[in-house]
C-alpha positions as CSV (number, residue, x, y, z in Angstrom):
1,M,47.6,45.4,166.6
2,W,46.3,47.7,169.1
3,F,45.8,44.1,170.6
4,I,49.3,43.3,170.3
5,L,50.4,46.9,171.2
6,G,47.9,46.4,174.3
7,L,49.5,42.6,175.1
8,Y,53.1,44.0,175.4
9,F,52.1,47.0,177.6
10,L,50.9,44.3,180.1
11,L,53.6,41.9,180.0
12,H,56.1,44.6,180.1
13,T,56.9,47.7,182.5
14,I,57.9,50.3,180.6
15,N,60.3,53.1,181.5
16,A,61.9,56.1,180.5
17,Q,64.2,55.5,177.3
18,D,62.9,52.5,177.1
19,V,62.4,51.6,172.9
20,I,59.5,50.3,171.5
21,F,59.5,49.4,167.8
22,G,56.4,48.6,165.6
23,Q,56.4,45.7,163.2
24,N,59.8,45.4,161.2
25,K,60.5,48.3,162.5
26,Y,58.2,50.7,160.5
27,T,58.0,52.7,163.5
28,E,59.2,53.5,166.9
29,Y,58.7,54.5,170.3
30,Q,61.2,56.2,172.8
31,V,59.5,56.4,175.8
32,G,59.9,59.6,178.0
33,N,59.3,60.3,181.5
34,M,57.4,64.0,181.1
35,S,54.5,65.1,179.3
36,L,56.4,66.6,176.2
37,I,55.8,64.1,172.6
38,L,58.0,64.7,169.6
39,T,56.4,63.4,166.2
40,V,58.2,63.0,163.1
41,P,55.8,61.5,160.2
42,H,58.2,62.5,157.2
43,G,61.3,61.7,158.3
44,G,62.1,58.1,157.7
45,S,64.0,56.2,153.8
46,L,62.0,53.0,154.5
47,T,61.0,51.6,150.9
48,P,60.5,48.1,151.7
49,S,59.3,46.0,147.9
50,T,56.4,45.1,150.1
51,I,55.0,48.3,150.1
52,P,54.2,49.7,146.6
53,A,54.8,53.8,146.1
54,R,51.4,56.2,146.8
55,D,50.1,57.3,143.6
56,A,47.6,59.8,142.9
57,G,44.4,58.5,144.0
58,C,40.9,57.7,141.9
59,W,39.0,60.4,141.2
60,D,35.0,59.7,140.9
61,K,33.8,62.6,138.8
62,V,29.6,61.8,139.0
63,A,30.5,61.7,143.2
64,K,33.5,64.3,143.2
65,T,35.4,62.1,145.7
66,C,38.6,60.6,145.4
67,F,39.7,56.8,146.5
68,Y,43.4,56.7,147.5
69,T,43.8,53.2,146.6
70,H,46.1,51.6,143.9
71,N,43.1,49.8,141.8
72,C,40.4,52.3,141.5
73,P,36.7,51.1,141.5
74,T,34.6,51.4,139.1
75,G,33.9,54.8,137.7
76,A,37.0,56.3,138.8
77,V,40.6,57.1,137.2
78,K,44.0,58.0,138.2
79,D,44.0,61.7,138.9
80,S,47.3,63.8,140.1
81,T,44.9,66.9,140.1
82,N,42.0,66.4,141.7
83,C,43.7,63.2,143.8
84,K,46.9,64.6,144.1
85,V,49.4,62.9,147.3
86,S,52.4,64.1,148.5
87,T,55.6,61.8,148.5
88,V,58.8,63.5,149.3
89,K,60.3,63.6,152.6
90,D,61.0,66.3,155.1
91,L,64.5,65.9,154.8
92,Y,66.9,65.7,158.2
93,T,63.6,66.2,160.0
94,L,64.1,63.1,162.1
95,E,67.9,63.7,163.0
96,T,66.6,67.6,164.1
97,T,64.4,65.9,166.1
98,L,66.8,63.1,167.8
99,T,68.6,66.1,168.6
100,L,66.5,68.1,170.1
101,A,65.4,65.3,172.3
102,K,68.7,65.0,173.3
103,E,68.9,68.4,174.2
104,I,65.5,68.6,176.5
105,C,66.9,65.5,178.4
106,T,70.2,67.5,178.8
107,L,68.4,70.7,179.4
108,T,66.0,69.7,182.0
109,G,68.4,67.0,183.7
110,G,67.5,63.8,182.7
111,Y,63.8,64.8,181.6
112,C,63.2,63.3,178.2
113,P,60.2,63.3,175.6
114,H,58.5,60.8,174.4
115,V,59.6,60.2,170.5
116,V,57.4,58.5,168.0
117,I,58.9,58.1,164.7
118,N,57.7,56.9,161.0
119,H,60.5,54.9,159.2
120,L,59.2,54.5,156.2
121,A,59.3,57.1,153.7
122,R,56.7,59.2,152.8
123,S,56.4,57.5,149.4
124,R,55.3,54.5,151.3
125,L,53.4,56.2,154.4
126,D,51.9,59.4,154.9
127,A,51.9,59.3,158.6
128,N,50.5,63.3,158.6
129,R,47.1,62.1,156.6
130,D,44.2,60.1,157.4
131,K,44.5,56.1,156.8
132,E,43.1,55.8,153.5
133,E,45.5,58.8,151.9
134,A,47.8,57.8,154.3
135,A,48.7,54.2,153.1
136,F,46.4,53.4,149.8
137,G,45.1,50.2,151.6
138,V,48.4,48.2,151.7
139,S,47.9,46.2,154.8
140,Q,51.8,47.0,156.1
141,A,51.3,50.4,155.7
142,D,47.9,50.4,157.0
143,Q,49.8,48.4,160.1
144,A,52.3,51.0,160.2
145,W,49.7,54.4,160.3
146,D,47.9,52.2,163.5
147,E,51.3,51.3,165.3
148,F,52.3,55.3,165.3
149,M,48.8,56.7,166.4
150,N,49.1,54.0,168.9
151,F,52.0,54.7,170.1
152,I,51.0,58.3,170.1
153,G,47.9,57.6,171.8
154,I,49.4,55.2,174.4
155,A,52.3,58.1,175.5
156,K,49.2,60.5,175.7
157,S,47.5,58.0,177.9
158,R,50.8,58.4,180.1
159,M,50.1,62.2,180.8
160,S,46.8,64.0,182.8
161,R,48.0,67.2,180.4
162,G,50.7,67.7,178.0
163,L,52.0,68.9,175.0
164,L,52.8,67.5,171.1
165,I,55.4,68.9,168.7
166,D,55.3,67.6,165.1
167,I,58.3,68.2,163.2
168,H,58.3,68.8,159.7
169,G,60.2,70.6,156.8
170,H,59.1,73.3,153.9
171,G,60.7,74.3,151.2
172,H,59.0,78.4,151.2
173,P,61.0,80.9,150.0
174,E,60.5,82.7,153.3
175,Q,62.6,80.7,154.9
176,W,60.7,81.2,158.8
177,I,60.0,78.9,161.0
178,E,56.0,78.2,161.2
179,L,54.3,77.5,164.1
180,G,50.7,75.6,163.4
181,Y,47.8,76.2,165.3
182,L,45.0,75.3,162.9
183,I,44.6,78.6,161.9
184,S,44.5,79.2,158.4
185,K,46.9,81.8,157.1
186,A,44.1,84.0,156.1
187,N,42.5,84.2,159.5
188,L,46.1,84.9,161.4
189,D,46.1,87.7,159.3
190,S,42.6,89.1,159.7
191,G,42.7,87.6,163.4
192,T,39.5,86.0,162.7
193,F,40.3,83.2,165.7
194,S,39.0,82.3,169.1
195,A,40.9,79.8,171.2
196,S,38.3,77.3,170.6
197,D,39.6,77.2,167.0
198,T,43.0,75.8,167.8
199,S,45.1,72.6,168.9
200,I,46.2,74.5,172.2
201,Y,42.7,75.2,173.4
202,S,43.7,73.5,176.6
203,M,46.3,75.1,177.5
204,S,44.0,78.6,176.9
205,K,41.5,77.4,179.8
206,Q,43.8,76.4,182.3
207,L,45.5,79.8,182.0
208,P,42.3,82.2,181.8
209,D,44.7,85.2,182.9
210,V,46.4,84.8,179.8
211,P,44.9,86.9,177.0
212,F,44.9,84.1,173.7
213,G,46.7,86.6,171.6
214,T,49.5,86.5,174.2
215,L,49.6,82.8,174.3
216,L,49.5,82.6,170.7
217,R,51.6,85.1,169.1
218,G,52.5,87.4,172.0
219,S,54.8,87.7,174.9
220,R,53.6,84.1,176.2
221,S,54.1,82.1,172.6
222,L,56.4,79.8,171.3
223,G,57.3,81.6,168.4
224,R,58.6,84.6,170.8
225,F,60.8,81.9,172.8
226,I,62.3,80.4,169.5
227,E,63.3,83.6,168.5
228,A,64.3,85.2,172.0
229,Q,67.2,82.7,171.5
230,N,68.6,83.7,167.9
231,N,66.7,86.8,165.3
232,N,67.6,84.8,162.6
233,Y,64.9,82.4,163.9
234,A,62.5,84.2,162.9
235,C,58.5,82.3,163.5
236,V,55.2,82.9,162.5
237,P,53.2,83.5,164.3
238,S,55.3,85.5,166.6
239,P,55.4,89.5,168.2
240,T,57.4,89.8,165.5
241,N,55.4,87.9,162.5
242,P,51.4,87.7,163.8
243,G,50.8,86.2,160.4
244,P,52.3,85.0,157.0
245,N,51.3,88.8,155.4
246,G,49.9,86.6,152.9
247,G,53.2,84.7,152.6
248,N,53.4,80.6,152.6
249,Y,52.3,79.1,155.8
250,F,51.7,75.7,156.8
251,S,48.3,75.5,159.7
252,G,48.6,72.4,160.6
253,G,47.7,68.9,159.6
254,Y,46.1,65.1,160.8
255,I,48.6,65.1,163.6
256,T,47.8,68.5,165.5
257,S,44.1,68.5,164.0
258,T,43.5,64.8,165.8
259,H,45.8,65.0,168.9
260,G,45.5,68.5,169.9
261,S,42.5,69.9,172.2
262,K,40.6,70.9,169.4
263,L,38.6,68.6,169.9
264,R,38.7,66.5,172.5
265,G,41.6,65.7,175.6
266,E,44.1,68.1,177.6
267,V,47.2,67.6,175.7
268,D,47.4,70.2,173.2
269,A,49.5,70.3,169.7
270,I,51.7,72.8,167.5
271,Q,53.2,71.7,164.3
272,I,56.3,73.5,163.3
273,E,57.4,73.6,159.9
274,L,61.4,74.5,159.8
275,P,63.5,75.8,156.6
276,K,65.6,74.0,154.9
277,W,69.1,75.7,156.3
278,I,67.8,75.2,159.8
279,R,67.7,71.3,159.5
280,E,71.1,70.6,157.6
281,S,74.4,69.6,159.6
282,S,75.7,73.2,160.0
283,E,73.1,75.0,161.8
284,R,71.0,71.7,163.3
285,P,73.2,71.6,166.6
286,R,73.2,75.2,167.1
287,F,69.3,75.0,166.4
288,G,69.1,71.9,168.2
289,V,70.2,73.8,171.9
290,A,67.8,77.0,171.2
291,L,65.2,74.8,170.4
292,A,65.4,73.0,173.1
293,K,65.9,75.8,175.5
294,A,62.8,77.7,173.7
295,I,60.0,74.6,173.9
296,T,61.3,74.0,177.8
297,N,60.7,77.7,178.8
298,F,56.9,77.6,177.1
299,Y,56.3,74.2,178.4
300,Q,57.0,75.3,181.7
301,L,55.4,78.6,181.9
302,S,52.4,76.8,180.2
303,F,51.9,73.7,182.5
304,H,53.4,75.4,185.2
305,N,51.5,78.7,185.5
């Protein structure tokens, strides 16, 4: 699949606002012209009959290993406890992301983020997991996963430094916005972490005069910039909520760990988990404007010192 995409880009000059689709339009890449990427792995609705629904993985009791496939290998059985998979759609995250992208374009006078979308339902492909668990070895799902990740890679290749925002939805009772940097909730609460543990490691190195705590949950943090737009948009971590204080919190998944700067590269990543009330049509336009302003402020301070 990379060969096909590579050939496309060799034969075509891509420009901002170009839209490129993967096979069967299962994936989509809206080309941007700034060093910002928005990804939407769980907002899709397509359920093609050629891709069977993902179910529990196969548990090998002896090896204590899960095999994510529809046909279990010898010695393994379907096990929804040890090899559970998530199939629930993050409702309205696609609509929220498109609203956000439009607001950023407007706010910056025409500088638009790259947007990478998985249009397959999560029951068919979970684009925020490693390939085996994401696609269960189904060829069309495998290809869509490759396309999604390659689109992110192409967007990253068009920038020297940058920021990726991975957009999700949660159903936690706290109703706050969870910003994931690959720090567990226990470590956030205890303060047991360092910049090198996180998906914004590159940013921390580019800003040596800014204490990492300030960048993560202080006056220079994305959480602070969001809360400054509206007190109702409580964030964790932020100056008001340095950690979840034992509450629910998602620290970031496959996209944040793979495409952020913890392991390599100069593109940082943050996973945003939004409560449902913010994603609904009644609040979405207002929040889209607020988040666009917050991300733009954070981006400008972080990438323009």
